[in-house]
N, C-alpha and C positions, 0 to 999 in steps of 0.2 A: 504494500500500500504506500503510495507516495504521499508526501506532506501536502496540505492544502496550499494552493497558490493564489496570488492576487491576479484576477483576470480582467479587472477594470470593466466588469459587466459585459464582457465579450465571451462568446462560446469557447470552450477549451479546444485545443487541437488534439489530433489523434495520439500524439506522443505524451499528452498530459495524463492520459488514463493509465492505471486505475485511480479513482478519487474516492474520498469518503464523504457521504452525505452529511451535511452539517446537522440535519434534524434527527435522522434515525440511525446514523452511523453505519449504514449499509455500504457495501462496496459498489461503486459505479464503474462497471467494467468497460463500457463503451458509450458511444453517443446515443445509442438506442435506450440506455438506462438513464441518460442525463436529462434533468428537467430544466434547470436554469441556474444562473449566478445571481445571488441576491446579497447585497452588502458584502460583495467580494467573497462569498462563500458558495460552494456548489450544493445543489439539491438534486435528489433523484426524482424520477417521474412520479413516484407514489406520494411524494411530499409536496407537490405543487398543484395549482389549479390555474386555469385561464380566467381572467376577469371578463364577465359578460359585457361590460360597458366599454372598456378601453382595450381589451384583448391582451393585456400584459400578463405574462406568466409569472406568478409569485408564489411563495410558500403558503400553504393552506392556513397556517396559524397566524399569518399576517393580514388576512382579509376577513370578510364577514359573509355569512350566508343568509339569504332572505327566506321568507316563509315557503317559497316554491323551490328551495334548494338551489337557487342561482347564486353563483359566487361573485363577490366584488372585492377588488383590491382595497387597501386601506383608504386611499385618497378618494376613490369613487364611492366607497361606502359612506364616508363622511358627507359627501355631497348629495348622494342619491337615496340613501336608506334612512329609516327612522323606526323606532320601536313604538308599538301601540301602548298607550297609557294603561290599558286594562289588562290585556293578556300577555304583554311583554314580548310578543312575537315581532320579528323584524320584517318590514315590508318596503317596497318601493315607495318613496315619499309621495310621489304624485298620485298614488292610489289611496292615500289616507285622507281622512277628514282632519282639518286643523281647527280645533275648538279651544278657545281660551288659552292658547299657547301650548296645548297638548295635541299629539297625534293619536287618532283613533281609527282602527281598521274597520272595514265594512261590517264584518260580523258583530263586533262589539258595538258599533254604532247602532245597528238594528236592535240590539238588546238593551242599550242604555239611553239612546237618544231618539228624538223625533223632531221634525220641523214644524214650527208653528204654522197653523193653517192660514193665518192672516199675514204676518210679517215675514215668514220664511226663516226666521232665526233657528239655529240649532238649540234645543233645550233638553235637559235631562227628562227622560220619560217620567220619573218619579215626581218631577216638579211641574208637569204639564197638567192642563185642565181639559176635560173632555165634555163635549156638548151632546145634544140629542142625536146628532148625525154622526157621532163617533169621530168628529174632528178634534184635533189636539191644538191647544193654545198655550202661549206663554202667559205669565201672570198679567202683564200689562194689557195684552190684547183681550184676555178673558174679561177684564174689567171695562175695556173701552171699545172693543170691536163691534161693528154692526153685523158681523157674520155669525156671531154666537147664537145658537138656537137652544134655549134651555127648556127642559121638561117642566111641567107645572109642579111647583113646589109650595106646599101649604104648610107653613111653619106651625099653624094652629093644630095640625094633626099630630104633632110630635111633642114629647116632653123636652124640656131644656136639657142641655148636656150635663148640668150640675144636679139634676133631680135625683133624689135618693128615695128608694122605697124600703119599707120594712120587709125583710126577706121572709118568704114562706118556703119551708124545706119540703122537698118532694122525694119520696122513695116508693118502691114497689112493696107489695104486701110481703114479699119474701125477704126483705132486708130491713126489719124494723129497728135494729140497733146500730146501723151503720152511721158513720160520721163523714164518709167520703162523699161530700156534696160539691158540685161544680156549677158555678154560674158562667154562662156563655155570653160573650159580647161579639156579635158578628156584624161587621160593617159591609154595607152594600151601597153601590153608587150607580149613577148614570140615568136613573129614571124617576127622580123626584120622590113623591109620596104616593104614587098611584096604587101601590100594593098594600098600603097601611091598613085600609079598611078590611081587605081580605085576611090579613094577618091578625087583626083584632078579632075577627070572627073565629079564626082557627084557634087562637090561644085563650079564648074566653072560657072560663070555668063557671058554667051556669049555676051549678049547685051552690057554690060558695061566693058567687058574684065577684070575681076578680079575674085578672089576666095573668097567665103563667109567664108572659113576656110583655115588655113594654117597648116603645119605639122612641128613640131619642135623636135630637139634632146633634150634629157633630161638625164643628168648623173645619176639620181636616178633610172633609169630603167635598167633592165638587157639587154634586146634586143627588144626595142620597141620605141615608140614615143608618143608625145601628140598632140591631135587635138585642135586647138585654133581658136575659131570663132570670127567673128566680132560681135559687140553688137546687139542683137535682142530682140524684145519683146517676152513675153511668147507665144502669139498667133503665131508669126512668127516662133518660134522654133517648134511649134506643126504642123503648116500647110505648111511651105515652106522649111524647112531645110532637110526634108527626113531622120530624125533620125531613123525611123523604119528600113529603108533599110541599113543605115550605121552600126547600131549595129548588125543587123542580119548577114550582110556580114562579119564583123570582127569576129564574133563568129564562123561562118561556116569555116573561114580560120584559125581557131586555136588560135586566139588572146585571151588573158585573160585580165580582169580588176579587178573585184571583187576577183577572185581566184588567185590573185597575191599579195604578200606582199608589192609591190612597188607602186601600182596605186591608184590615187585619182581622184575625180571629183570636180573641183574647179569652183565656180561661182562668177563672178565679177559683182557687182551691180553698175550701173551708179550713181555716187554721186548726180547728179542733181535730181534723183528720191527721194532723201532724203531732198531736200530743195534748194531754189534759192540763199540763202546767206550762208556764211561760218558758221554763228552762228546756223542756222537751221540744216545744215548738221551735225555739231558736236553734236548737241542735239540728233539727230536721230541715229547717230553712237553710242552714249552713250546708247540709248535705246536697240539697237541691241546687244551690248556687254553685257548689263545687262540681257537681255532676255536669252542669252546663258548661263550665269552664274546661273541664277535663275532656269532654267529648263534643266540644264546640263544632268542629268541622262536620261531624256526622249529623248533629242536630240542625245545623244550617241547611244541609241537603234535605233533611226531612221537612224543614219549615217552608221551603220553596221561596224564601226571601232572597232578594239581591243584596249585595254588599252595601249598596247605597241606601236601600230600605232599612237594613239593620242599623247602619250608622245613624240614621235619622230617627227611627222609631223603637229599636230594640237592641241597643248596643250591649257589649259585654264589659266586664270589669278588667279582664286581663290579668287576674291574680290567681296563682295556682296553689297558694297556701290557704287551706280552708279557714283557719282561724283569722288570718289577716284579711281574707276575703269578706267574712261576715262583719268584721269591724269596719272595713271600708264601706260596705253596703249600708251599715247603720249610720256611719258618720257623714256620708255624702248621699243621702237618700235622693234617688232620681226616679222620675216617672218613666222616661224613655230608655229603659233597659230591658233586657230579655226577661229577667225575673224582677218584678217590681214588689218591694217589701213595704211600700208606704201605707197600704191599707191596714186598718186596725184588725179586721176580722178575716181577711182573705189574703192569699198570696197570688199575685196576678202573673200569669205566664203570657208574655206579649210577643213572643218571637214568631208566631205562626202567621203566614200570609192568609188572607181571606180565601174562601172557596165556596162554590155552589155545588160541588160534587159530593154526594152523600157518602160515598166510600171514604174519601179523603177526610171529610168532616168527622166521621166516626173513628177513623184511624187516629186522628188527632186527640179526640177525647180518650180513646183507649190508651194512647201514649201517656197522657197525663195521669190517668188512673194507675197504670202499671208503674210509672215512676214513683208515685206516692207510696204504693204498697211495697215496692222493692226497697226503697231507701229507708222507710220507717223500720223495716225489719233487719237492717244491716248497720253495723256501727261504722264510725267514720274511718277507722283504720282499714276496714274491708273496702270501703268506697274508694279510698286512696290507692289501693293495690289492684282493684278489680279491672276487668277488661270490658270493652263494648260487647264482646261475645257473652259474657256473664249475664248482662242485662237482657240481651236478645233471647238467651236460653230460658231465662225466667219468663219472659213474655210468651215464648213458644209453648211453655207448659201450662199456662193459664188460658182463660177464655178471652183472647184478644184476636179474633179472626181478621178484622179489618186492618189492624196494626201489622200483623204478620204479612198479610198480602201486600201492604204498601211498603214495608221494609224490603221485601223481595223486589218490588218494582223499582225502588230507588237504589238497589244494590247495597243495602245496609243490613241484609239478613245474613248473619254469620254466627254459627255456634261452635263450641269447642270440638264437638265430634267431627265437624267439617274440617277444622284446622288440623286435627290429629290425622285424618285421612290424607290430607294434602302432604303433611310432613312424612308420612309413611311412603308415599309415592316418590 
């Protein structure tokens, strides 16, 4: 092997071989194995690529590859490529959207952005307003544009957002001693108050002259309302509340929940389900908070929320020490977090995106019930060492059919027996 020579960026002559590749140290026997001279060092053909823009042959590690596997040398890459702000993939700059100083690829643009129907500005989907014809508007045009067509909205048909009712607890005859009660807040949008009268008829309890759910105005919605139920057990929600009719009726009348940037599905857990003393309640609140932090990525997938929605409506604390976590939650009580501890009698789970699909709605209720039952019966040391598979295995043994089906659909169903089989293979 001869020593490396200075070639002044010209090709070596026949008597210069053999050479040693500067990158992989292989032997370059002849011109057919020779790639290029770069910074006065020889490279073999395996360690170089041709720039698609200027056709210069340069070492692979000195350039950059775009999303389509096209190679660019360093100078061309700086001039012609950029990374998408959301997915971090590299694209040709001219194919990207430039928004507020950030580059966004077409796929991420369709997921996170929309153009205002009136002024044409790019706006975050979560910050847009939707009218009767499904046109999206920025905040300014929503307030001022002549193009907006709003559904009839009767404020007198709704309770105010701050209205509080005295809760009436509902359970089936088979569960007289349970304390696992869940209040549901489901936000729906886009069609004003046209369905309120039908919902009042549906939820009216004639024998006792009251409504099992009320309907409240919500300033975060464009043209909708939220359904707020009295606390019910999981079985009562399934058997007595008629959610299949409610969700189907709302969907048929053009309401949206998941397909709106504004709507959530919030579930209130009766704190007495977490313990009979303040000490026990606080311990189990700590477990729930820690469970969300520990398995955040999986829960986010289950929730169907975007990162922007989570940041705005249901953020995390980002603390993985359970004792520091509960202290932070108590010291800096916030409403717009995934687990809201502000309420005196309930713990509010806010992370879930709204839905009008019965199976997903029930899977969400089952998830919360399974979470409460699982965490109450395990100590904090176990919670800190457990795996996601442990929780799924617990759900799989109990009566949570909608939850199991949805976990499988979202590729979140994994139990230890599956892991053992994979390891054996």
